[in-house]
C-alpha positions as CSV (number, residue, x, y, z in Angstrom):
1,M,-44.7,7.5,-26.1
2,Q,-42.1,9.9,-25.1
3,N,-39.1,8.3,-23.9
4,P,-38.9,9.3,-20.2
5,N,-35.3,9.2,-20.1
6,E,-34.7,11.9,-22.6
7,D,-33.7,15.0,-21.5
8,T,-36.6,17.4,-22.2
9,E,-38.5,20.3,-20.6
10,W,-41.6,18.4,-20.5
11,N,-39.7,15.3,-18.7
12,D,-38.2,17.6,-16.0
13,I,-41.6,19.1,-15.1
14,L,-42.8,15.5,-15.0
15,R,-39.7,14.4,-12.9
16,Q,-40.4,17.2,-10.4
17,K,-44.2,16.5,-9.8
18,G,-43.3,12.9,-9.1
19,I,-45.2,11.3,-12.3
20,I,-42.0,9.8,-13.7
21,P,-38.8,8.8,-11.7
22,Q,-35.6,10.9,-11.7
23,K,-33.5,9.8,-14.4
24,E,-30.7,7.8,-13.5
25,K,-27.1,9.3,-13.1
26,E,-24.9,8.2,-15.8
27,I,-21.8,6.3,-14.5
28,T,-18.3,8.2,-14.7
29,E,-15.2,6.9,-16.1
30,E,-13.6,6.6,-12.8
31,Q,-16.6,4.5,-11.5
32,I,-16.2,2.3,-14.4
33,V,-12.5,1.7,-13.9
34,S,-13.2,1.6,-10.2
35,I,-16.0,-1.5,-11.2
36,L,-13.6,-3.0,-13.3
37,E,-10.6,-3.3,-10.8
38,E,-12.9,-4.9,-8.2
39,T,-14.2,-7.5,-10.8
40,I,-10.6,-8.2,-11.9
41,E,-9.4,-8.5,-8.2
42,K,-12.0,-11.2,-7.6
43,K,-10.9,-13.2,-10.5
44,T,-7.1,-13.2,-9.5
45,D,-5.7,-15.0,-6.7
46,S,-3.4,-12.6,-5.4
47,G,-6.0,-10.1,-4.8
48,K,-3.7,-7.4,-6.4
49,N,-5.3,-4.2,-8.4
50,L,-4.2,-3.6,-11.8
51,S,-1.4,-1.0,-11.2
52,E,0.2,-3.9,-8.8
53,L,-0.2,-6.4,-11.7
54,N,3.1,-7.8,-13.4
55,L,3.0,-8.5,-17.2
56,D,2.5,-12.1,-16.7
57,E,-0.5,-11.4,-14.7
58,L,-2.0,-9.0,-17.2
59,D,-1.3,-11.3,-19.9
60,E,-3.1,-14.0,-18.1
61,L,-6.3,-11.7,-18.4
62,E,-6.1,-10.3,-22.0
63,D,-8.6,-12.6,-23.2
64,S,-11.4,-11.3,-20.8
65,E,-14.1,-9.0,-22.2
66,D,-12.0,-6.0,-21.1
67,E,-9.4,-6.8,-23.3
68,A,-9.3,-3.2,-24.3
69,I,-9.1,-1.5,-21.3
70,L,-6.6,-4.5,-20.0
71,L,-4.3,-3.8,-23.0
72,E,-4.1,0.2,-22.0
73,Y,-3.5,-0.9,-18.3
74,R,-0.5,-3.3,-19.5
75,Q,1.2,-0.5,-21.8
76,K,1.1,1.8,-19.3
77,R,2.8,-0.9,-16.7
78,I,5.4,-1.6,-19.6
79,A,6.1,2.3,-19.7
80,E,6.5,2.5,-16.1
81,I,8.9,-0.5,-15.8
82,R,10.8,0.7,-18.9
83,A,11.3,4.3,-16.8
84,L,12.3,2.4,-13.6
85,V,14.9,0.1,-15.5
86,E,16.4,3.1,-17.2
87,R,16.4,4.9,-13.7
88,K,18.0,1.9,-12.0
89,K,21.5,2.3,-14.2
90,F,23.9,3.2,-11.4
91,G,24.5,0.9,-8.1
92,T,27.9,1.8,-7.8
93,V,30.2,4.8,-6.5
94,L,31.6,6.8,-9.5
95,E,35.0,8.6,-8.9
96,I,35.3,11.7,-11.3
97,S,37.9,14.6,-11.5
98,A,36.9,18.4,-12.4
99,Q,36.8,17.7,-16.1
100,D,33.8,15.3,-15.3
101,Y,32.0,17.7,-12.8
102,V,29.4,19.7,-15.5
103,T,28.8,16.2,-17.4
104,E,28.4,13.7,-14.5
105,I,26.5,16.3,-12.1
106,N,25.2,19.3,-13.5
107,K,24.3,17.3,-16.3
108,A,23.2,14.2,-14.9
109,G,19.6,14.3,-16.1
110,E,15.8,15.0,-15.3
111,G,14.6,13.6,-12.1
112,I,18.0,12.5,-10.9
113,W,19.4,12.7,-7.5
114,V,23.2,13.1,-7.1
115,I,25.2,12.8,-3.8
116,L,28.9,13.9,-4.2
117,H,31.6,13.2,-1.7
118,L,34.6,15.2,-1.6
119,Y,37.5,13.5,0.2
120,K,41.0,12.9,0.8
121,Q,43.1,9.7,1.4
122,G,44.3,9.4,4.9
123,I,41.2,10.7,6.7
124,P,39.4,7.9,8.6
125,L,36.0,9.6,8.5
126,C,36.1,9.9,4.8
127,A,37.0,6.3,4.5
128,L,34.3,5.3,6.7
129,I,31.8,7.6,4.4
130,N,32.9,6.1,0.8
131,E,32.3,2.7,2.7
132,H,28.6,3.7,3.7
133,M,28.6,5.4,0.0
134,R,29.2,2.1,-1.5
135,C,26.4,0.1,0.3
136,L,23.7,3.1,-0.1
137,A,24.7,3.1,-4.3
138,A,23.8,-1.0,-4.1
139,K,20.6,-0.1,-2.2
140,Y,19.5,2.9,-4.0
141,P,20.7,2.3,-7.8
142,T,18.1,5.1,-9.0
143,V,20.3,7.6,-7.3
144,K,23.9,8.6,-8.6
145,F,26.6,8.4,-6.1
146,V,29.8,10.2,-7.1
147,K,33.1,10.6,-5.1
148,S,36.1,12.9,-5.9
149,I,39.3,13.7,-4.4
150,S,38.9,17.1,-2.8
151,T,41.7,19.1,-4.4
152,T,41.3,17.0,-8.0
153,C,37.7,18.7,-7.9
154,I,38.1,21.9,-6.3
155,P,41.8,23.3,-6.3
156,N,42.9,24.2,-2.9
157,Y,40.0,22.8,-1.2
158,P,40.8,23.0,2.6
159,D,41.3,19.8,4.4
160,K,39.3,21.5,7.5
161,N,36.1,20.8,5.3
162,L,36.4,17.2,4.8
163,P,34.4,15.3,4.4
164,T,31.9,17.0,2.4
165,I,28.9,15.7,0.9
166,F,26.8,17.7,-1.8
167,V,23.3,16.8,-2.7
168,Y,22.2,18.0,-6.2
169,F,18.9,17.2,-8.2
170,E,18.5,17.8,-11.9
171,G,22.0,19.6,-11.9
172,E,20.8,22.1,-8.9
173,L,22.9,22.2,-5.4
174,K,20.2,21.1,-2.9
175,S,22.1,20.9,0.1
176,Q,25.5,20.5,1.7
177,T,27.2,18.9,4.7
178,V,30.4,20.4,5.5
179,G,33.1,19.0,7.9
180,P,33.7,16.2,10.5
181,L,31.3,17.9,12.9
182,E,28.3,18.0,11.0
183,F,28.9,14.2,10.2
184,R,28.8,13.6,14.1
185,G,32.2,12.5,14.3
186,P,34.3,9.5,13.8
187,N,31.5,7.1,14.7
188,L,28.6,7.6,12.3
189,T,26.7,4.6,11.5
190,Q,25.4,4.1,8.1
191,D,21.6,4.3,9.0
192,E,22.5,7.6,10.6
193,F,24.0,8.3,7.1
194,E,21.1,7.3,5.3
195,Y,18.9,9.3,7.6
196,L,20.9,12.5,6.6
197,L,20.5,11.7,3.0
198,G,16.9,11.0,3.3
199,K,16.4,14.5,5.4
200,A,18.2,15.9,2.2
201,G,15.6,14.2,0.0
202,A,18.0,12.4,-1.9
203,V,16.9,8.6,-1.0
204,E,13.6,7.8,-0.2
205,T,14.5,5.9,3.2
206,D,12.5,4.3,5.6
207,I,14.7,5.8,8.4
208,K,12.3,8.5,9.4
209,E,13.4,9.0,13.0
210,D,17.2,9.8,14.0
211,P,18.7,6.5,14.8
212,R,21.8,8.2,16.3
213,P,21.8,7.2,20.6
214,K,20.3,9.8,22.7
215,I,23.0,11.5,25.1
216,K,20.8,10.0,27.9
217,D,21.0,6.6,26.7
218,K,24.9,6.7,26.0
219,L,25.4,7.8,29.8
220,F,23.2,5.1,31.2
221,T,25.2,2.8,28.9
222,D,28.7,4.2,30.1
223,L,27.6,3.8,33.9
224,A,26.2,0.2,33.3
225,D,29.5,-0.7,31.4
226,T,31.4,0.8,34.7
227,N,29.2,-0.7,37.0
228,D,29.1,2.8,38.9
229,W,25.8,2.7,40.2
C-alpha cells in the first residue's frame, strides 16, 4: 500500500478529494526549541528559560535526554558570560594626557563607549562632575570613563568651555557638552548627569525622564520656604 504521507502527485489528488487526510506539517526548529524551553521551565523550580540559566543550573540539566541541545546552550552562555566579563574591565576614572588620547580613546576597542571629561583644578563644577564620573564609573564598568586637564590634553583650550564632556563610541565622537550652561549650572545632580549621558547613548540608564526640577515646582518650593502665600 502506498504511504499516504509521501509527497506524490496521486496523494495530492487524494488529499484534495478528502480521501486521505492532509499531511501533517513538519515541526520547525524554532518550535522544537520553544517546546524544549517550556519543558525545561517545568523541570526547574525557578521558572527561568534557558537563556536565563546560570552555568550551575545548566550543569544540573545536562543529564537529560536533551543533553546535546543543552550543551549548545551552555556553550553559548559561557561565551556570553566571558564577553560580559571582558567588557566589565573599567569601573574607575582614568586620567590621561595628550599622548594617551589616541590609544585610550580613538582605539578604545569594538563596542566600547568612552566618556571624556576635560577639566581644570579650581573650577567647582569640574570637581562636581569628576565626583559624578567616579560614582558612575563604578555603576557602569563596561563604559570607559576618562578625564584630563584641559590644557594638558588640548593646548590653549579655553577655560570658558569648561567643563567639557566628549562622548565617543568605537573611537568616533558621538556628542559633546561644552560649558557650564550646558551642564545646568553648579547644582548638577548625579541623576541629571546620568540622564544626559543616557541621552547621548553612553550608558543604559533607567532614568528616562529629565530629573531636573521644573521651574514651576521650584517656584512653589521657594514660596513655601518663605511662607509668602
